[in-house]
N, C-alpha and C positions, 0 to 999 in steps of 0.2 A: 310144685308144678311148673312143668317147661311154657315158657311165654310162645316158639315154634319148635314145631315135633317136622323131621322132613323126613317121609319114607323112601326106602329104598329107590335106586333109580331117578329120582326127581332130580330137574335140573333146571337151576335158577341162573338166569343168565346172568352175568357179570354187573352191570349197569339196572338190571333189576331192584327195588326197593322192597323191603316191608319191614314195615314199623308195628309196634306194635305196644300198646297203653298197659299200665300194670292194670291186671284183673283181665285182660281180654287175651285171647289166644289165635296162632294160627297154627292148623292142620294142616299139611299136603300129603298127599294119599302118594302110594307109590306109581313111582312114570309119568309122575305129575312136570307138566316144563310150564314154568315162566319165563315168557319172551322179555326182549329187550326191551329197556327202559321200561318196564309193568311196575306198576306200586300197588300195592296190598297197606291199605291202613287201618287197623283193627283198633277201633277207639273204644268199642264195648263190644262183648258177645265172643262170639268164636268164630272163624271164618274157616270153613271145610271145603278142601279143595278134593275132590274124590278122585281113583285109581286112575292114570292114563288122560286124566285133564287137561286144555292146556288154556291157558290165559296168554292174551295174542301181543304184538308189541305194542307199549303203550298206553294198555289197557287203564284202567282204574279200580279198584276195588275199594271200596270205602265201607267199613261195618260200626254201627251204630246200635244194632241188637243184634246182631248174628247174620254170616250170610251162608248158604251151602250152596256148592257147585258140585252135580253131581259127576258120577265117573263119564269118563269118554266126554264131556262136554266141552265147548268150542266156545271159549269169549275171544271174539275178532277182535283185531287190530284197533285199538282207538275207542274201545267200547266204553263203557263207563256203569260202576254200580255204584248206588248210592243208597245208603241204610236210614237216610233223614230226610225232611224238608217244611220248609216251612208251613203256616196251618192258615192263614192271613184270619186268626180269629176277629181281630178287632180294626177294621178300615183306617181307625186311627192313628193305630202303631205303624213306628216303620218296620217292614219285612222282619230285620235283622233282632227286631224285640221280639217277634212273636215266637208262640211256645212252637216247640219242632216235633212234628211226626216221625217218629223213631220203629220201625219194623224190620222183621228176619226177612231176607230176600232171599229168592230159592230159585234154583234152574238146576230142573232135572238131569237126570243122567242122558247123555249122548244128546242134549239140547243144543244149538246153534243159536250163539248168539252175533249177529252180524258188524261189520265195521260200523264205529261210530253210532252203536245202537246205547239207547241209556234204560235201564234196571233204575227206579224208582223205587223208595220205601217200601215194603209191602208185596211186591211182583213176585208172583209164584210161576214159573214155568215150567212148565208139567214134560214129561221125559219123551225126548226126541222131538219137540217141536222145534220150530224154526221161528226165531227173533230176524226180520229184514234189517238190512243195513240201515243205519238212520232213524232207526223206530225207535217211540220213546215209551216205556210199558210201564202204567202206574198202576197203583194198589185200587182198584174201584170204591174204598172206604174210605181212602185219606182225602183231606179238602186241601191239598198243596194246587 
């Protein structure tokens, strides 16, 4: 199994980084564009970027359970997708010692994620939706 699969016509800027841990995968569909200094880090699960989607300049996609970006979606410049978050289960323990909430993040086809917006673990953005710049979208069931 290949860790990185790149579809025809996909463009990855020379300063972009794609990091894939053992057992994880990154699948870039046809015509995908990864912008300057963007970063995709697949620690676990699969990062799937649909045909014609764009990951903007300095955007960050981090997968701990998987990330799905639909066809024609736009991840704005400096936006972040993070697949894990601390849970704060025990108020006596430091945050870095707390268990992590890890969940799939989905961005629907033709959705638009604004500049500097953050999608947290478990976020599910419907097809065609717009997330405004600087917005933070969390999973309602997480305790982060």
